[in-house]
C-alpha positions as CSV (number, residue, x, y, z in Angstrom):
1,X,78.9,-14.6,7.1
2,X,78.8,-18.8,7.5
3,X,75.2,-18.6,7.2
4,X,75.3,-16.7,3.8
5,X,77.9,-19.1,2.7
6,X,75.4,-22.6,3.9
7,X,72.7,-20.1,1.8
8,X,74.5,-20.8,-1.3
9,X,75.5,-24.6,-1.1
10,X,72.4,-27.0,-1.3
11,X,72.0,-29.5,1.7
12,X,73.5,-27.6,4.3
13,X,70.7,-25.8,6.0
14,X,68.5,-27.2,8.4
15,X,65.1,-28.0,7.8
16,X,63.8,-26.0,11.0
17,X,65.7,-23.0,9.5
18,X,64.3,-23.2,6.4
19,X,60.6,-23.5,7.8
20,X,61.1,-20.5,10.1
21,X,62.2,-18.4,7.2
22,X,59.2,-19.5,5.2
23,X,56.9,-18.9,8.3
24,X,58.4,-15.2,8.5
25,X,58.0,-14.8,4.7
26,X,54.2,-16.1,5.2
27,X,53.6,-13.5,7.9
28,X,54.1,-10.7,5.6
29,X,52.1,-11.9,3.0
30,X,49.3,-12.4,5.6
31,X,49.4,-9.1,6.8
32,X,49.2,-7.9,3.0
33,X,46.1,-10.1,2.7
34,X,44.7,-8.7,6.4
35,X,45.3,-5.4,5.1
36,X,43.2,-5.9,1.8
37,X,40.5,-7.7,3.8
38,X,40.1,-4.7,6.1
39,X,40.0,-2.5,3.0
40,X,37.3,-4.4,1.6
41,X,35.4,-4.4,4.8
42,X,35.8,-0.5,4.9
43,X,34.7,0.3,1.4
44,X,31.7,-2.1,1.6
45,X,30.6,-1.7,5.1
46,X,28.8,1.6,5.1
47,X,26.1,2.9,7.9
48,X,24.1,6.0,7.5
49,X,24.4,8.9,10.3
50,X,21.9,11.7,10.3
51,X,23.5,15.3,10.0
52,X,21.2,18.2,11.6
53,X,20.7,21.3,10.3
54,X,19.4,24.5,12.0
55,X,16.6,26.2,9.9
56,X,15.2,28.8,12.1
57,X,14.0,29.0,15.6
58,X,13.9,25.4,17.3
59,X,13.4,24.0,13.6
60,X,16.0,21.2,12.3
61,X,16.2,19.5,9.2
62,X,18.1,16.1,9.0
63,X,20.0,14.8,6.1
64,X,21.7,11.4,5.8
65,X,25.0,10.5,5.1
66,X,26.8,7.4,4.2
67,X,29.6,6.8,6.2
68,X,32.2,3.8,6.1
69,X,32.5,1.6,9.1
70,X,36.5,2.3,10.1
71,X,36.2,0.3,13.8
72,X,34.5,-2.8,11.7
73,X,37.3,-2.8,9.5
74,X,40.1,-2.5,12.1
75,X,38.7,-5.2,13.7
76,X,38.1,-7.2,10.9
77,X,42.3,-6.9,10.1
78,X,42.9,-8.0,13.7
79,X,40.7,-10.9,13.5
80,X,41.7,-11.9,9.8
81,X,45.3,-11.6,11.1
82,X,45.2,-13.2,14.1
83,X,43.1,-16.4,12.7
84,X,45.2,-17.3,9.8
85,X,48.3,-16.4,11.8
86,X,47.6,-19.3,13.8
87,X,46.6,-21.6,10.9
88,X,49.6,-20.5,9.3
89,X,51.7,-21.6,12.7
90,X,49.8,-25.1,12.6
91,X,50.8,-25.6,8.8
92,X,54.6,-24.8,9.6
93,X,54.6,-26.9,12.8
94,X,53.5,-30.0,10.7
95,X,55.8,-29.4,8.0
96,X,58.9,-29.2,10.6
97,X,57.6,-32.3,12.2
98,X,57.4,-34.0,8.4
99,X,60.5,-32.9,7.2
100,X,62.1,-33.5,10.3
101,X,61.0,-37.1,10.3
102,X,62.0,-37.9,6.5
103,X,65.5,-36.1,7.6
104,X,65.8,-38.5,10.3
105,X,65.2,-41.6,8.5
106,X,67.2,-40.4,5.7
107,X,70.4,-40.2,8.2
108,X,69.6,-43.9,9.3
């Protein structure tokens, strides 16, 4: 209950606590953007799969069908998510350092 009271009063929360919450909100946003990236890869990257039809004795005909590349979309999602989370972590760490420096200087 004390954190809720501190949330609604200005100047009571520490910089690291605020950046920590912003980091978690950013991860939710990054997961959504990674999903959108994976969806775009799924819809745009297709491959051609051949289907064999039996016409008679030892006679086959082939038809090609365009298929969406699901493994590539999943891989794209995972790589996008990991790379952007590392970049977001770096930005948040820098923000903590910068704002902690200013908080320290203002206390003096």
